[in-house]
C-alpha positions in Angstrom: 16.6 71.6 6.2 13.0 69.6 6.5 9.8 71.3 7.4 5.8 70.5 6.8 4.8 72.2 3.8 1.2 73.7 2.7 -1.2 71.1 1.1 -1.8 71.9 -2.2 -5.7 70.8 -1.9 -7.4 69.9 1.2 -6.4 67.1 4.0 -7.9 63.8 2.1 -8.3 65.1 -1.1 -8.4 61.9 -3.5 -5.2 62.5 -6.1 -3.3 60.5 -8.7 0.5 59.9 -8.1 1.0 60.0 -12.2 4.5 58.7 -11.1 3.0 55.4 -9.9 -0.5 55.2 -11.8 -1.6 54.9 -8.1 -4.9 57.0 -5.8 -4.3 58.2 -3.0 -5.4 60.4 -0.1 -3.2 63.5 0.3 -2.0 63.4 4.2 1.1 65.8 4.1 3.8 67.7 1.6 6.9 67.9 3.7 9.4 70.6 1.8 13.4 70.6 1.8 15.3 73.8 1.9 18.8 74.4 1.5 20.2 75.9 5.5 21.6 79.1 4.3 18.7 81.2 2.6 15.9 78.5 2.9 16.3 78.1 -0.9 13.2 75.6 -1.8 15.4 72.5 -3.1 12.1 69.8 -3.3 8.3 69.1 -2.2 7.3 65.5 -1.4 3.9 64.6 -0.9 2.7 61.7 1.3 -0.3 59.8 -0.1 -2.0 56.8 1.6 -4.3 54.0 -0.2 -8.4 54.7 -0.1 -9.6 52.8 3.3 -6.4 52.9 5.0 -3.2 51.1 4.5 1.0 51.8 4.2 1.4 55.6 3.1 3.9 56.3 0.4 5.4 59.5 -1.2 6.1 60.6 -4.5 7.5 64.2 -5.7 4.4 67.1 -5.5 4.7 68.0 -9.4 3.5 64.4 -9.9 0.1 64.4 -7.9 -3.0 66.0 -9.5 -6.7 66.4 -8.0 -8.7 62.9 -9.5 -11.8 64.6 -11.3 -15.0 63.7 -10.0 -16.9 60.8 -12.4 -13.5 59.4 -12.3 
């Protein structure tokens, strides 16, 4: 089962996608759970390029906030 997950940072936070070596704004998280027992299987972050463009997804564990001045 898929459901919206809690954002680890505020909506629109500039984050680094360490898997694809890109930066973008955090716009959502989708969680996948088993039907029985609702065991968490995965969490996926959805990012969009700063200024707009085509969103992409990446495992949430591959996302970290961009440090100020970076």
